[in-house]
N, CA, C, O and CB atoms as a CASP TS submission, in Angstrom:
PFRMAT TS
TARGET T0000
AUTHOR 0000-0000-0000
METHOD Language model
MODEL 1
PARENT N/A
ATOM      1  N   MET     1      -1.255  -2.336 -12.808  1.00  0.00           N
ATOM      2  CA  MET     1      -2.222  -2.907 -11.881  1.00  0.00           C
ATOM      3  C   MET     1      -1.464  -3.530 -10.716  1.00  0.00           C
ATOM      4  O   MET     1      -0.421  -4.157 -10.898  1.00  0.00           O
ATOM      5  CB  MET     1      -3.129  -3.961 -12.587  1.00  0.00           C
ATOM      6  N   GLU     2      -1.995  -3.349  -9.545  1.00  0.00           N
ATOM      7  CA  GLU     2      -1.423  -4.016  -8.381  1.00  0.00           C
ATOM      8  C   GLU     2      -2.509  -4.354  -7.377  1.00  0.00           C
ATOM      9  O   GLU     2      -3.540  -3.685  -7.299  1.00  0.00           O
ATOM     10  CB  GLU     2      -0.349  -3.140  -7.728  1.00  0.00           C
ATOM     11  N   LYS     3      -2.260  -5.392  -6.621  1.00  0.00           N
ATOM     12  CA  LYS     3      -3.177  -5.841  -5.580  1.00  0.00           C
ATOM     13  C   LYS     3      -2.636  -5.346  -4.237  1.00  0.00           C
ATOM     14  O   LYS     3      -1.424  -5.310  -4.024  1.00  0.00           O
ATOM     15  CB  LYS     3      -3.338  -7.410  -5.593  1.00  0.00           C
ATOM     16  N   LEU     4      -3.536  -4.969  -3.343  1.00  0.00           N
ATOM     17  CA  LEU     4      -3.175  -4.554  -1.988  1.00  0.00           C
ATOM     18  C   LEU     4      -3.792  -5.511  -0.987  1.00  0.00           C
ATOM     19  O   LEU     4      -4.901  -6.008  -1.185  1.00  0.00           O
ATOM     20  CB  LEU     4      -3.634  -3.103  -1.707  1.00  0.00           C
ATOM     21  N   GLU     5      -3.060  -5.764   0.093  1.00  0.00           N
ATOM     22  CA  GLU     5      -3.553  -6.662   1.132  1.00  0.00           C
ATOM     23  C   GLU     5      -3.205  -6.065   2.497  1.00  0.00           C
ATOM     24  O   GLU     5      -2.039  -5.788   2.780  1.00  0.00           O
ATOM     25  CB  GLU     5      -2.946  -8.099   0.974  1.00  0.00           C
ATOM     26  N   LEU     6      -4.211  -5.871   3.330  1.00  0.00           N
ATOM     27  CA  LEU     6      -4.032  -5.271   4.648  1.00  0.00           C
ATOM     28  C   LEU     6      -3.186  -6.149   5.557  1.00  0.00           C
ATOM     29  O   LEU     6      -3.437  -7.346   5.693  1.00  0.00           O
ATOM     30  CB  LEU     6      -5.380  -5.010   5.294  1.00  0.00           C
ATOM     31  N   LEU     7      -2.178  -5.540   6.176  1.00  0.00           N
ATOM     32  CA  LEU     7      -1.390  -6.219   7.201  1.00  0.00           C
ATOM     33  C   LEU     7      -1.787  -5.734   8.591  1.00  0.00           C
ATOM     34  O   LEU     7      -1.968  -6.532   9.510  1.00  0.00           O
ATOM     35  CB  LEU     7       0.113  -5.992   6.966  1.00  0.00           C
ATOM     36  N   GLU     8      -1.923  -4.403   8.735  1.00  0.00           N
ATOM     37  CA  GLU     8      -2.239  -3.855  10.055  1.00  0.00           C
ATOM     38  C   GLU     8      -2.813  -2.452   9.914  1.00  0.00           C
ATOM     39  O   GLU     8      -2.397  -1.679   9.051  1.00  0.00           O
ATOM     40  CB  GLU     8      -0.985  -3.835  10.956  1.00  0.00           C
ATOM     41  N   VAL     9      -3.758  -2.144  10.761  1.00  0.00           N
ATOM     42  CA  VAL     9      -4.266  -0.779  10.884  1.00  0.00           C
ATOM     43  C   VAL     9      -4.471  -0.515  12.368  1.00  0.00           C
ATOM     44  O   VAL     9      -5.075  -1.315  13.083  1.00  0.00           O
ATOM     45  CB  VAL     9      -5.605  -0.572  10.067  1.00  0.00           C
ATOM     46  N   ASN    10      -3.953   0.631  12.817  1.00  0.00           N
ATOM     47  CA  ASN    10      -4.147   1.042  14.202  1.00  0.00           C
ATOM     48  C   ASN    10      -4.285   2.557  14.236  1.00  0.00           C
ATOM     49  O   ASN    10      -4.333   3.191  13.182  1.00  0.00           O
ATOM     50  CB  ASN    10      -2.968   0.565  15.108  1.00  0.00           C
ATOM     51  N   GLU    11      -4.349   3.144  15.407  1.00  0.00           N
ATOM     52  CA  GLU    11      -4.545   4.587  15.524  1.00  0.00           C
ATOM     53  C   GLU    11      -3.408   5.381  14.886  1.00  0.00           C
ATOM     54  O   GLU    11      -3.612   6.504  14.424  1.00  0.00           O
ATOM     55  CB  GLU    11      -4.680   4.972  16.982  1.00  0.00           C
ATOM     56  N   GLU    12      -2.208   4.795  14.860  1.00  0.00           N
ATOM     57  CA  GLU    12      -1.029   5.507  14.366  1.00  0.00           C
ATOM     58  C   GLU    12      -0.805   5.349  12.874  1.00  0.00           C
ATOM     59  O   GLU    12      -0.532   6.333  12.187  1.00  0.00           O
ATOM     60  CB  GLU    12       0.183   5.038  15.093  1.00  0.00           C
ATOM     61  N   LYS    13      -0.914   4.117  12.351  1.00  0.00           N
ATOM     62  CA  LYS    13      -0.587   3.910  10.943  1.00  0.00           C
ATOM     63  C   LYS    13      -1.362   2.759  10.327  1.00  0.00           C
ATOM     64  O   LYS    13      -2.011   1.963  11.006  1.00  0.00           O
ATOM     65  CB  LYS    13       0.888   3.661  10.791  1.00  0.00           C
ATOM     66  N   VAL    14      -1.262   2.715   9.013  1.00  0.00           N
ATOM     67  CA  VAL    14      -1.854   1.631   8.236  1.00  0.00           C
ATOM     68  C   VAL    14      -0.731   1.011   7.400  1.00  0.00           C
ATOM     69  O   VAL    14       0.103   1.718   6.834  1.00  0.00           O
ATOM     70  CB  VAL    14      -3.045   2.148   7.324  1.00  0.00           C
ATOM     71  N   ILE    15      -0.728  -0.326   7.333  1.00  0.00           N
ATOM     72  CA  ILE    15       0.332  -1.053   6.630  1.00  0.00           C
ATOM     73  C   ILE    15      -0.316  -2.054   5.675  1.00  0.00           C
ATOM     74  O   ILE    15      -1.195  -2.825   6.058  1.00  0.00           O
ATOM     75  CB  ILE    15       1.291  -1.781   7.640  1.00  0.00           C
ATOM     76  N   TYR    16       0.136  -2.021   4.437  1.00  0.00           N
ATOM     77  CA  TYR    16      -0.370  -2.937   3.410  1.00  0.00           C
ATOM     78  C   TYR    16       0.785  -3.583   2.653  1.00  0.00           C
ATOM     79  O   TYR    16       1.844  -2.984   2.467  1.00  0.00           O
ATOM     80  CB  TYR    16      -1.299  -2.194   2.430  1.00  0.00           C
ATOM     81  N   LYS    17       0.549  -4.832   2.217  1.00  0.00           N
ATOM     82  CA  LYS    17       1.409  -5.478   1.225  1.00  0.00           C
ATOM     83  C   LYS    17       0.932  -5.003  -0.139  1.00  0.00           C
ATOM     84  O   LYS    17      -0.254  -4.727  -0.320  1.00  0.00           O
ATOM     85  CB  LYS    17       1.366  -7.060   1.340  1.00  0.00           C
ATOM     86  N   TYR    18       1.847  -4.906  -1.104  1.00  0.00           N
ATOM     87  CA  TYR    18       1.444  -4.650  -2.485  1.00  0.00           C
ATOM     88  C   TYR    18       2.082  -5.691  -3.397  1.00  0.00           C
ATOM     89  O   TYR    18       3.244  -6.064  -3.235  1.00  0.00           O
ATOM     90  CB  TYR    18       1.845  -3.216  -2.926  1.00  0.00           C
ATOM     91  N   PHE    19       1.289  -6.146  -4.354  1.00  0.00           N
ATOM     92  CA  PHE    19       1.696  -7.187  -5.292  1.00  0.00           C
ATOM     93  C   PHE    19       1.621  -6.608  -6.706  1.00  0.00           C
ATOM     94  O   PHE    19       0.523  -6.483  -7.247  1.00  0.00           O
ATOM     95  CB  PHE    19       0.793  -8.466  -5.152  1.00  0.00           C
ATOM     96  N   PRO    20       2.761  -6.249  -7.326  1.00  0.00           N
ATOM     97  CA  PRO    20       2.724  -5.692  -8.681  1.00  0.00           C
ATOM     98  C   PRO    20       2.283  -6.726  -9.722  1.00  0.00           C
ATOM     99  O   PRO    20       2.579  -7.917  -9.622  1.00  0.00           O
ATOM    100  CB  PRO    20       4.097  -5.142  -9.053  1.00  0.00           C
ATOM    101  N   GLU    21       1.569  -6.217 -10.715  1.00  0.00           N
ATOM    102  CA  GLU    21       1.159  -7.005 -11.882  1.00  0.00           C
ATOM    103  C   GLU    21       0.487  -8.307 -11.468  1.00  0.00           C
ATOM    104  O   GLU    21      -0.524  -8.281 -10.766  1.00  0.00           O
ATOM    105  CB  GLU    21       2.364  -7.305 -12.772  1.00  0.00           C
ATOM    106  N   THR    22       1.027  -9.439 -11.888  1.00  0.00           N
ATOM    107  CA  THR    22       0.395 -10.735 -11.613  1.00  0.00           C
ATOM    108  C   THR    22       1.098 -11.505 -10.500  1.00  0.00           C
ATOM    109  O   THR    22       0.854 -12.699 -10.324  1.00  0.00           O
ATOM    110  CB  THR    22       0.373 -11.577 -12.874  1.00  0.00           C
ATOM    111  N   GLU    23       1.958 -10.840  -9.755  1.00  0.00           N
ATOM    112  CA  GLU    23       2.674 -11.507  -8.660  1.00  0.00           C
ATOM    113  C   GLU    23       1.682 -11.999  -7.600  1.00  0.00           C
ATOM    114  O   GLU    23       0.704 -11.321  -7.287  1.00  0.00           O
ATOM    115  CB  GLU    23       3.716 -10.544  -8.020  1.00  0.00           C
ATOM    116  N   THR    24       1.948 -13.173  -7.064  1.00  0.00           N
ATOM    117  CA  THR    24       1.102 -13.700  -5.997  1.00  0.00           C
ATOM    118  C   THR    24       1.920 -14.101  -4.766  1.00  0.00           C
ATOM    119  O   THR    24       1.375 -14.210  -3.667  1.00  0.00           O
ATOM    120  CB  THR    24       0.308 -14.897  -6.504  1.00  0.00           C
ATOM    121  N   GLU    25       3.203 -14.317  -4.945  1.00  0.00           N
ATOM    122  CA  GLU    25       4.060 -14.749  -3.838  1.00  0.00           C
ATOM    123  C   GLU    25       4.964 -13.625  -3.346  1.00  0.00           C
ATOM    124  O   GLU    25       5.076 -13.403  -2.140  1.00  0.00           O
ATOM    125  CB  GLU    25       4.908 -15.939  -4.266  1.00  0.00           C
ATOM    126  N   LYS    26       5.610 -12.915  -4.267  1.00  0.00           N
ATOM    127  CA  LYS    26       6.511 -11.827  -3.889  1.00  0.00           C
ATOM    128  C   LYS    26       5.704 -10.549  -3.708  1.00  0.00           C
ATOM    129  O   LYS    26       4.704 -10.332  -4.391  1.00  0.00           O
ATOM    130  CB  LYS    26       7.625 -11.627  -4.953  1.00  0.00           C
ATOM    131  N   PHE    27       6.151  -9.703  -2.777  1.00  0.00           N
ATOM    132  CA  PHE    27       5.410  -8.474  -2.495  1.00  0.00           C
ATOM    133  C   PHE    27       6.324  -7.433  -1.863  1.00  0.00           C
ATOM    134  O   PHE    27       7.433  -7.737  -1.426  1.00  0.00           O
ATOM    135  CB  PHE    27       4.213  -8.762  -1.572  1.00  0.00           C
ATOM    136  N   GLY    28       5.834  -6.209  -1.826  1.00  0.00           N
ATOM    137  CA  GLY    28       6.455  -5.125  -1.086  1.00  0.00           C
ATOM    138  C   GLY    28       5.521  -4.739   0.038  1.00  0.00           C
ATOM    139  O   GLY    28       4.383  -5.204   0.095  1.00  0.00           O
ATOM    140  N   VAL    29       6.002  -3.881   0.942  1.00  0.00           N
ATOM    141  CA  VAL    29       5.182  -3.432   2.073  1.00  0.00           C
ATOM    142  C   VAL    29       5.349  -1.928   2.231  1.00  0.00           C
ATOM    143  O   VAL    29       6.466  -1.410   2.235  1.00  0.00           O
ATOM    144  CB  VAL    29       5.577  -4.176   3.392  1.00  0.00           C
ATOM    145  N   VAL    30       4.218  -1.234   2.361  1.00  0.00           N
ATOM    146  CA  VAL    30       4.232   0.217   2.567  1.00  0.00           C
ATOM    147  C   VAL    30       3.364   0.572   3.767  1.00  0.00           C
ATOM    148  O   VAL    30       2.433  -0.152   4.119  1.00  0.00           O
ATOM    149  CB  VAL    30       3.737   0.964   1.298  1.00  0.00           C
ATOM    150  N   SER    31       3.694   1.709   4.387  1.00  0.00           N
ATOM    151  CA  SER    31       2.879   2.197   5.489  1.00  0.00           C
ATOM    152  C   SER    31       2.701   3.702   5.358  1.00  0.00           C
ATOM    153  O   SER    31       3.529   4.396   4.768  1.00  0.00           O
ATOM    154  CB  SER    31       3.516   1.837   6.850  1.00  0.00           C
ATOM    155  N   VAL    32       1.595   4.189   5.924  1.00  0.00           N
ATOM    156  CA  VAL    32       1.334   5.624   5.986  1.00  0.00           C
ATOM    157  C   VAL    32       0.911   5.940   7.415  1.00  0.00           C
ATOM    158  O   VAL    32       0.022   5.295   7.971  1.00  0.00           O
ATOM    159  CB  VAL    32       0.232   6.067   4.942  1.00  0.00           C
ATOM    160  N   ASN    33       1.560   6.940   7.997  1.00  0.00           N
ATOM    161  CA  ASN    33       1.210   7.403   9.333  1.00  0.00           C
ATOM    162  C   ASN    33      -0.110   8.150   9.241  1.00  0.00           C
ATOM    163  O   ASN    33      -0.230   9.103   8.470  1.00  0.00           O
ATOM    164  CB  ASN    33       2.331   8.309   9.938  1.00  0.00           C
ATOM    165  N   ARG    34      -1.089   7.736  10.007  1.00  0.00           N
ATOM    166  CA  ARG    34      -2.431   8.325   9.949  1.00  0.00           C
ATOM    167  C   ARG    34      -2.486   9.716  10.568  1.00  0.00           C
ATOM    168  O   ARG    34      -3.414  10.475  10.286  1.00  0.00           O
ATOM    169  CB  ARG    34      -3.424   7.421  10.651  1.00  0.00           C
ATOM    170  N   LYS    35      -1.525  10.064  11.394  1.00  0.00           N
ATOM    171  CA  LYS    35      -1.541  11.358  12.075  1.00  0.00           C
ATOM    172  C   LYS    35      -0.804  12.444  11.307  1.00  0.00           C
ATOM    173  O   LYS    35      -1.266  13.583  11.246  1.00  0.00           O
ATOM    174  CB  LYS    35      -0.938  11.220  13.444  1.00  0.00           C
ATOM    175  N   ASN    36       0.349  12.098  10.716  1.00  0.00           N
ATOM    176  CA  ASN    36       1.136  13.129  10.037  1.00  0.00           C
ATOM    177  C   ASN    36       1.336  12.883   8.541  1.00  0.00           C
ATOM    178  O   ASN    36       1.971  13.694   7.867  1.00  0.00           O
ATOM    179  CB  ASN    36       2.471  13.241  10.693  1.00  0.00           C
ATOM    180  N   GLY    37       0.805  11.775   8.011  1.00  0.00           N
ATOM    181  CA  GLY    37       0.886  11.500   6.585  1.00  0.00           C
ATOM    182  C   GLY    37       2.230  10.979   6.104  1.00  0.00           C
ATOM    183  O   GLY    37       2.431  10.822   4.900  1.00  0.00           O
ATOM    184  N   GLU    38       3.152  10.708   7.019  1.00  0.00           N
ATOM    185  CA  GLU    38       4.474  10.216   6.620  1.00  0.00           C
ATOM    186  C   GLU    38       4.345   8.873   5.914  1.00  0.00           C
ATOM    187  O   GLU    38       3.684   7.956   6.402  1.00  0.00           O
ATOM    188  CB  GLU    38       5.406  10.089   7.846  1.00  0.00           C
ATOM    189  N   ARG    39       4.989   8.779   4.758  1.00  0.00           N
ATOM    190  CA  ARG    39       5.001   7.552   3.961  1.00  0.00           C
ATOM    191  C   ARG    39       6.299   6.800   4.221  1.00  0.00           C
ATOM    192  O   ARG    39       7.356   7.406   4.399  1.00  0.00           O
ATOM    193  CB  ARG    39       4.840   7.867   2.445  1.00  0.00           C
ATOM    194  N   LYS    40       6.208   5.464   4.241  1.00  0.00           N
ATOM    195  CA  LYS    40       7.416   4.665   4.430  1.00  0.00           C
ATOM    196  C   LYS    40       7.325   3.382   3.615  1.00  0.00           C
ATOM    197  O   LYS    40       6.327   2.664   3.666  1.00  0.00           O
ATOM    198  CB  LYS    40       7.631   4.341   5.925  1.00  0.00           C
ATOM    199  N   ILE    41       8.380   3.112   2.868  1.00  0.00           N
ATOM    200  CA  ILE    41       8.498   1.825   2.179  1.00  0.00           C
ATOM    201  C   ILE    41       9.151   0.878   3.178  1.00  0.00           C
ATOM    202  O   ILE    41      10.347   0.978   3.451  1.00  0.00           O
ATOM    203  CB  ILE    41       9.343   1.937   0.823  1.00  0.00           C
ATOM    204  N   GLU    42       8.370  -0.027   3.712  1.00  0.00           N
ATOM    205  CA  GLU    42       8.866  -0.986   4.697  1.00  0.00           C
ATOM    206  C   GLU    42       9.700  -2.073   4.016  1.00  0.00           C
ATOM    207  O   GLU    42      10.717  -2.525   4.542  1.00  0.00           O
ATOM    208  CB  GLU    42       7.693  -1.618   5.474  1.00  0.00           C
ATOM    209  N   LYS    43       9.239  -2.477   2.832  1.00  0.00           N
ATOM    210  CA  LYS    43       9.937  -3.507   2.050  1.00  0.00           C
ATOM    211  C   LYS    43       9.694  -3.185   0.581  1.00  0.00           C
ATOM    212  O   LYS    43       8.560  -3.241   0.105  1.00  0.00           O
ATOM    213  CB  LYS    43       9.435  -4.974   2.415  1.00  0.00           C
ATOM    214  N   LEU    44      10.759  -2.849  -0.132  1.00  0.00           N
ATOM    215  CA  LEU    44      10.646  -2.512  -1.552  1.00  0.00           C
ATOM    216  C   LEU    44      10.630  -3.781  -2.392  1.00  0.00           C
ATOM    217  O   LEU    44      11.432  -4.690  -2.174  1.00  0.00           O
ATOM    218  CB  LEU    44      11.806  -1.593  -1.991  1.00  0.00           C
ATOM    219  N   PHE    45       9.713  -3.839  -3.350  1.00  0.00           N
ATOM    220  CA  PHE    45       9.711  -4.918  -4.337  1.00  0.00           C
ATOM    221  C   PHE    45      10.683  -4.465  -5.423  1.00  0.00           C
ATOM    222  O   PHE    45      10.292  -3.784  -6.371  1.00  0.00           O
ATOM    223  CB  PHE    45       8.241  -5.216  -4.921  1.00  0.00           C
ATOM    224  N   GLU    46      11.938  -4.844  -5.278  1.00  0.00           N
ATOM    225  CA  GLU    46      13.029  -4.273  -6.064  1.00  0.00           C
ATOM    226  C   GLU    46      12.903  -4.457  -7.564  1.00  0.00           C
ATOM    227  O   GLU    46      13.289  -3.565  -8.319  1.00  0.00           O
ATOM    228  CB  GLU    46      14.300  -4.859  -5.624  1.00  0.00           C
ATOM    229  N   GLU    47      12.382  -5.573  -8.016  1.00  0.00           N
ATOM    230  CA  GLU    47      12.306  -5.820  -9.462  1.00  0.00           C
ATOM    231  C   GLU    47      11.441  -4.782 -10.187  1.00  0.00           C
ATOM    232  O   GLU    47      11.587  -4.588 -11.394  1.00  0.00           O
ATOM    233  CB  GLU    47      11.751  -7.218  -9.719  1.00  0.00           C
ATOM    234  N   TYR    48      10.553  -4.124  -9.460  1.00  0.00           N
ATOM    235  CA  TYR    48       9.642  -3.160 -10.067  1.00  0.00           C
ATOM    236  C   TYR    48       9.956  -1.721  -9.672  1.00  0.00           C
ATOM    237  O   TYR    48       9.208  -0.817 -10.043  1.00  0.00           O
ATOM    238  CB  TYR    48       8.224  -3.489  -9.686  1.00  0.00           C
ATOM    239  N   GLY    49      11.028  -1.481  -8.936  1.00  0.00           N
ATOM    240  CA  GLY    49      11.358  -0.126  -8.521  1.00  0.00           C
ATOM    241  C   GLY    49      10.345   0.398  -7.518  1.00  0.00           C
ATOM    242  O   GLY    49       9.665  -0.381  -6.850  1.00  0.00           O
ATOM    243  N   ASN    50      10.242   1.733  -7.412  1.00  0.00           N
ATOM    244  CA  ASN    50       9.340   2.280  -6.392  1.00  0.00           C
ATOM    245  C   ASN    50       8.018   2.813  -6.944  1.00  0.00           C
ATOM    246  O   ASN    50       7.210   3.334  -6.176  1.00  0.00           O
ATOM    247  CB  ASN    50      10.034   3.378  -5.654  1.00  0.00           C
ATOM    248  N   ASN    51       7.771   2.698  -8.257  1.00  0.00           N
ATOM    249  CA  ASN    51       6.516   3.197  -8.824  1.00  0.00           C
ATOM    250  C   ASN    51       5.294   2.538  -8.192  1.00  0.00           C
ATOM    251  O   ASN    51       4.308   3.211  -7.892  1.00  0.00           O
ATOM    252  CB  ASN    51       6.497   2.971 -10.327  1.00  0.00           C
ATOM    253  N   TYR    52       5.357   1.240  -7.993  1.00  0.00           N
ATOM    254  CA  TYR    52       4.208   0.534  -7.418  1.00  0.00           C
ATOM    255  C   TYR    52       4.003   0.927  -5.962  1.00  0.00           C
ATOM    256  O   TYR    52       2.866   1.018  -5.501  1.00  0.00           O
ATOM    257  CB  TYR    52       4.397  -0.986  -7.531  1.00  0.00           C
ATOM    258  N   ALA    53       5.082   1.160  -5.238  1.00  0.00           N
ATOM    259  CA  ALA    53       4.962   1.613  -3.854  1.00  0.00           C
ATOM    260  C   ALA    53       4.250   2.958  -3.807  1.00  0.00           C
ATOM    261  O   ALA    53       3.404   3.174  -2.939  1.00  0.00           O
ATOM    262  CB  ALA    53       6.351   1.715  -3.187  1.00  0.00           C
ATOM    263  N   PHE    54       4.575   3.866  -4.725  1.00  0.00           N
ATOM    264  CA  PHE    54       3.953   5.182  -4.712  1.00  0.00           C
ATOM    265  C   PHE    54       2.478   5.133  -5.110  1.00  0.00           C
ATOM    266  O   PHE    54       1.681   5.919  -4.598  1.00  0.00           O
ATOM    267  CB  PHE    54       4.701   6.112  -5.638  1.00  0.00           C
ATOM    268  N   HIS    55       2.105   4.235  -6.003  1.00  0.00           N
ATOM    269  CA  HIS    55       0.684   4.049  -6.309  1.00  0.00           C
ATOM    270  C   HIS    55      -0.045   3.495  -5.081  1.00  0.00           C
ATOM    271  O   HIS    55      -1.179   3.882  -4.798  1.00  0.00           O
ATOM    272  CB  HIS    55       0.503   3.097  -7.525  1.00  0.00           C
ATOM    273  N   ALA    56       0.613   2.590  -4.359  1.00  0.00           N
ATOM    274  CA  ALA    56       0.008   2.053  -3.130  1.00  0.00           C
ATOM    275  C   ALA    56      -0.162   3.157  -2.092  1.00  0.00           C
ATOM    276  O   ALA    56      -1.191   3.211  -1.419  1.00  0.00           O
ATOM    277  CB  ALA    56       0.873   0.907  -2.551  1.00  0.00           C
ATOM    278  N   PHE    57       0.835   4.047  -1.947  1.00  0.00           N
ATOM    279  CA  PHE    57       0.706   5.170  -1.003  1.00  0.00           C
ATOM    280  C   PHE    57      -0.532   6.001  -1.308  1.00  0.00           C
ATOM    281  O   PHE    57      -1.286   6.358  -0.403  1.00  0.00           O
ATOM    282  CB  PHE    57       1.959   6.063  -1.049  1.00  0.00           C
ATOM    283  N   ASN    58      -0.738   6.304  -2.577  1.00  0.00           N
ATOM    284  CA  ASN    58      -1.901   7.115  -2.965  1.00  0.00           C
ATOM    285  C   ASN    58      -3.204   6.440  -2.568  1.00  0.00           C
ATOM    286  O   ASN    58      -4.126   7.098  -2.086  1.00  0.00           O
ATOM    287  CB  ASN    58      -1.892   7.376  -4.474  1.00  0.00           C
ATOM    288  N   GLU    59      -3.280   5.140  -2.766  1.00  0.00           N
ATOM    289  CA  GLU    59      -4.493   4.405  -2.403  1.00  0.00           C
ATOM    290  C   GLU    59      -4.672   4.381  -0.882  1.00  0.00           C
ATOM    291  O   GLU    59      -5.787   4.555  -0.392  1.00  0.00           O
ATOM    292  CB  GLU    59      -4.438   2.962  -2.960  1.00  0.00           C
ATOM    293  N   LEU    60      -3.593   4.169  -0.136  1.00  0.00           N
ATOM    294  CA  LEU    60      -3.682   4.171   1.322  1.00  0.00           C
ATOM    295  C   LEU    60      -4.149   5.526   1.839  1.00  0.00           C
ATOM    296  O   LEU    60      -4.914   5.590   2.801  1.00  0.00           O
ATOM    297  CB  LEU    60      -2.330   3.809   1.940  1.00  0.00           C
ATOM    298  N   GLU    61      -3.701   6.597   1.216  1.00  0.00           N
ATOM    299  CA  GLU    61      -4.146   7.926   1.619  1.00  0.00           C
ATOM    300  C   GLU    61      -5.645   8.111   1.360  1.00  0.00           C
ATOM    301  O   GLU    61      -6.328   8.790   2.127  1.00  0.00           O
ATOM    302  CB  GLU    61      -3.344   9.001   0.874  1.00  0.00           C
ATOM    303  N   ARG    62      -6.156   7.508   0.283  1.00  0.00           N
ATOM    304  CA  ARG    62      -7.604   7.535   0.040  1.00  0.00           C
ATOM    305  C   ARG    62      -8.339   6.751   1.132  1.00  0.00           C
ATOM    306  O   ARG    62      -9.371   7.194   1.636  1.00  0.00           O
ATOM    307  CB  ARG    62      -7.936   6.948  -1.362  1.00  0.00           C
ATOM    308  N   TYR    63      -7.799   5.591   1.488  1.00  0.00           N
ATOM    309  CA  TYR    63      -8.395   4.794   2.558  1.00  0.00           C
ATOM    310  C   TYR    63      -8.452   5.612   3.855  1.00  0.00           C
ATOM    311  O   TYR    63      -9.477   5.626   4.537  1.00  0.00           O
ATOM    312  CB  TYR    63      -7.591   3.485   2.775  1.00  0.00           C
ATOM    313  N   ILE    64      -7.359   6.285   4.186  1.00  0.00           N
ATOM    314  CA  ILE    64      -7.297   7.081   5.414  1.00  0.00           C
ATOM    315  C   ILE    64      -8.334   8.195   5.382  1.00  0.00           C
ATOM    316  O   ILE    64      -9.024   8.434   6.373  1.00  0.00           O
ATOM    317  CB  ILE    64      -5.889   7.672   5.608  1.00  0.00           C
ATOM    318  N   SER    65      -8.444   8.874   4.246  1.00  0.00           N
ATOM    319  CA  SER    65      -9.394   9.992   4.157  1.00  0.00           C
ATOM    320  C   SER    65     -10.843   9.522   4.321  1.00  0.00           C
ATOM    321  O   SER    65     -11.686  10.267   4.821  1.00  0.00           O
ATOM    322  CB  SER    65      -9.233  10.714   2.814  1.00  0.00           C
ATOM    323  N   LYS    66     -11.130   8.288   3.900  1.00  0.00           N
ATOM    324  CA  LYS    66     -12.481   7.736   4.019  1.00  0.00           C
ATOM    325  C   LYS    66     -12.697   6.990   5.337  1.00  0.00           C
ATOM    326  O   LYS    66     -13.832   6.717   5.726  1.00  0.00           O
ATOM    327  CB  LYS    66     -12.760   6.803   2.856  1.00  0.00           C
ATOM    328  N   GLY    67     -11.586   6.662   6.024  1.00  0.00           N
ATOM    329  CA  GLY    67     -11.698   5.888   7.258  1.00  0.00           C
ATOM    330  C   GLY    67     -12.112   4.456   7.018  1.00  0.00           C
ATOM    331  O   GLY    67     -12.678   3.808   7.899  1.00  0.00           O
ATOM    332  N   ASN    68     -11.829   3.957   5.814  1.00  0.00           N
ATOM    333  CA  ASN    68     -12.220   2.601   5.416  1.00  0.00           C
ATOM    334  C   ASN    68     -10.970   1.856   4.964  1.00  0.00           C
ATOM    335  O   ASN    68     -10.260   2.317   4.070  1.00  0.00           O
ATOM    336  CB  ASN    68     -13.302   2.628   4.276  1.00  0.00           C
ATOM    337  N   PHE    69     -10.696   0.699   5.581  1.00  0.00           N
ATOM    338  CA  PHE    69      -9.483  -0.049   5.290  1.00  0.00           C
ATOM    339  C   PHE    69      -9.835  -1.471   4.875  1.00  0.00           C
ATOM    340  O   PHE    69      -9.901  -2.368   5.715  1.00  0.00           O
ATOM    341  CB  PHE    69      -8.544  -0.058   6.507  1.00  0.00           C
ATOM    342  N   PRO    70     -10.063  -1.681   3.567  1.00  0.00           N
ATOM    343  CA  PRO    70     -10.448  -3.015   3.107  1.00  0.00           C
ATOM    344  C   PRO    70      -9.342  -4.040   3.327  1.00  0.00           C
ATOM    345  O   PRO    70      -8.158  -3.703   3.314  1.00  0.00           O
ATOM    346  CB  PRO    70     -10.818  -2.971   1.636  1.00  0.00           C
ATOM    347  N   VAL    71      -9.731  -5.270   3.527  1.00  0.00           N
ATOM    348  CA  VAL    71      -8.774  -6.370   3.713  1.00  0.00           C
ATOM    349  C   VAL    71      -7.947  -6.547   2.450  1.00  0.00           C
ATOM    350  O   VAL    71      -6.757  -6.853   2.526  1.00  0.00           O
ATOM    351  CB  VAL    71      -9.505  -7.693   4.072  1.00  0.00           C
ATOM    352  N   SER    72      -8.563  -6.360   1.292  1.00  0.00           N
ATOM    353  CA  SER    72      -7.823  -6.421   0.022  1.00  0.00           C
ATOM    354  C   SER    72      -8.449  -5.424  -0.946  1.00  0.00           C
ATOM    355  O   SER    72      -9.606  -5.025  -0.818  1.00  0.00           O
ATOM    356  CB  SER    72      -7.837  -7.875  -0.583  1.00  0.00           C
ATOM    357  N   GLY    73      -7.636  -5.048  -1.911  1.00  0.00           N
ATOM    358  CA  GLY    73      -8.098  -4.088  -2.914  1.00  0.00           C
ATOM    359  C   GLY    73      -7.126  -4.075  -4.072  1.00  0.00           C
ATOM    360  O   GLY    73      -6.201  -4.883  -4.144  1.00  0.00           O
ATOM    361  N   GLY    74      -7.354  -3.150  -4.966  1.00  0.00           N
ATOM    362  CA  GLY    74      -6.480  -3.057  -6.128  1.00  0.00           C
ATOM    363  C   GLY    74      -6.321  -1.628  -6.577  1.00  0.00           C
ATOM    364  O   GLY    74      -7.114  -0.751  -6.234  1.00  0.00           O
ATOM    365  N   VAL    75      -5.281  -1.414  -7.348  1.00  0.00           N
ATOM    366  CA  VAL    75      -4.995  -0.099  -7.914  1.00  0.00           C
ATOM    367  C   VAL    75      -4.697  -0.294  -9.390  1.00  0.00           C
ATOM    368  O   VAL    75      -3.861  -1.118  -9.761  1.00  0.00           O
ATOM    369  CB  VAL    75      -3.798   0.606  -7.175  1.00  0.00           C
ATOM    370  N   ALA    76      -5.390   0.474 -10.233  1.00  0.00           N
ATOM    371  CA  ALA    76      -5.136   0.430 -11.670  1.00  0.00           C
ATOM    372  C   ALA    76      -4.886   1.853 -12.144  1.00  0.00           C
ATOM    373  O   ALA    76      -5.440   2.802 -11.590  1.00  0.00           O
ATOM    374  CB  ALA    76      -6.330  -0.225 -12.448  1.00  0.00           C
ATOM    375  N   TRP    77      -4.065   1.999 -13.152  1.00  0.00           N
ATOM    376  CA  TRP    77      -3.775   3.319 -13.712  1.00  0.00           C
ATOM    377  C   TRP    77      -3.438   3.173 -15.178  1.00  0.00           C
ATOM    378  O   TRP    77      -3.145   2.079 -15.660  1.00  0.00           O
ATOM    379  CB  TRP    77      -2.617   4.010 -12.954  1.00  0.00           C
ATOM    380  N   CYS    78      -3.482   4.286 -15.878  1.00  0.00           N
ATOM    381  CA  CYS    78      -3.186   4.296 -17.322  1.00  0.00           C
ATOM    382  C   CYS    78      -1.826   4.862 -17.583  1.00  0.00           C
ATOM    383  O   CYS    78      -1.404   4.950 -18.736  1.00  0.00           O
ATOM    384  CB  CYS    78      -4.227   5.095 -18.090  1.00  0.00           C
TER
END
């Protein structure tokens, strides 16, 4: 489980913070280019590796496809 928090959305890209598990202070930052789909880890949350960043990318791509960018959200998986 991870929490997502919007940092910025513009014509070019969308940027979100991600908070793995129960973290509330430490976070990572990911962005997805809205025009070409390029993914970028802006700030890796090192203690958790890159799995949480990749789950966040998938959610951001869903946001882009719907054209809806919530201020906060979450991602859960099994």
